[in-house]
N, C-alpha and C positions, 0 to 999 in steps of 0.2 A: 504494499499500499504505501513506494513512495507517493505520487501526486497527492496523499493527504498531507505528507509529510513537510515536501517540500514543494515549493512555490516556482511554478516553469514558466514560463510566455508561451505564448503561444506557437512561434516559431521550435525553440527549443521542446516542447513537445507532440511537435510534429513531425522533428528532425531523432528524439528517443527513439517515439514510435516505430518511423520506418526502417534507422537502425538495429533497430533489438528484433522485428520481425524479418530484413534481410538475414540478419546472422542466423537468424532462427533456422530461418528455410535452405537456407547455402550447408545448414551442419546436418539438418537431421534425418539427410539420407549414411550418414557415419553410423545411424542406431539404427534406424529403422527399414526393413529390404522389403515390407509387406505394404503393398500403395492405400491398402484401406486403412494401413496401420496410416500414416504419412501423410493421407489427407483428415482423419480426425485430430491429429498434433496439428497440420497447420488449420483448421475449423475451430482448435482449442486458443491457438493463438491469437489468431484477430480475433476471436470475445473475450481473451487476455487483452491483449491492447486496446480494444478500444470504450471498456471497463479501465481502462486505467486514462484513457485521454479522456474521456466523461466525466471521470473524479478528477484527473489536474482540473479544469477544464471550472469544475464547478468551485471546489475550492480556489481559486484562482478570483474568481467573483466573489465570491466571500467574502478573500483578506480584501479584494479593493474594493469593492462596497463598504467594509470594516473600514480602509484609510481615507475614504474622500467622507464618509458620518462624522469621527476624527475633526478629520482639517475643519468641517463645516461647523464642529462645538470650534472647535480653539477660534476660530472667525470670530464666529457671536460673543466667542470672551471679553478677545480683546478691545471688541467694541465698547462691549461694557466696565471695561476699566479704564477705556476713554476718559476725560472726564470733558466736560462739555463746553465746547467755549463759549 
C-alpha cells in the first residue's frame, strides 16, 4: 500500500505503474511456462497496478484538498490579526 504512505504526483504515478507492469510482464516468462498461468498473472498485475494508481490519486487529492484548506485558514487568521487601519 505504497500509494497511501507516499504522495506521488501524476506523472510519477504513471511512470511507476508502467515500469512495474513492464518489468513484471518481461520477467514472468522466466517463472511461468503455462500460457494460462501467464495470462492470469498478468491480469492480477493489471488489477493490482490499477488499484495502486487509484489509491495513489485518491491520497494525493485528499492531501491537496487538506493543504488548500489549511492555507485558506492561515490566510483568514492573518487577515484577522491585522489591525484595522
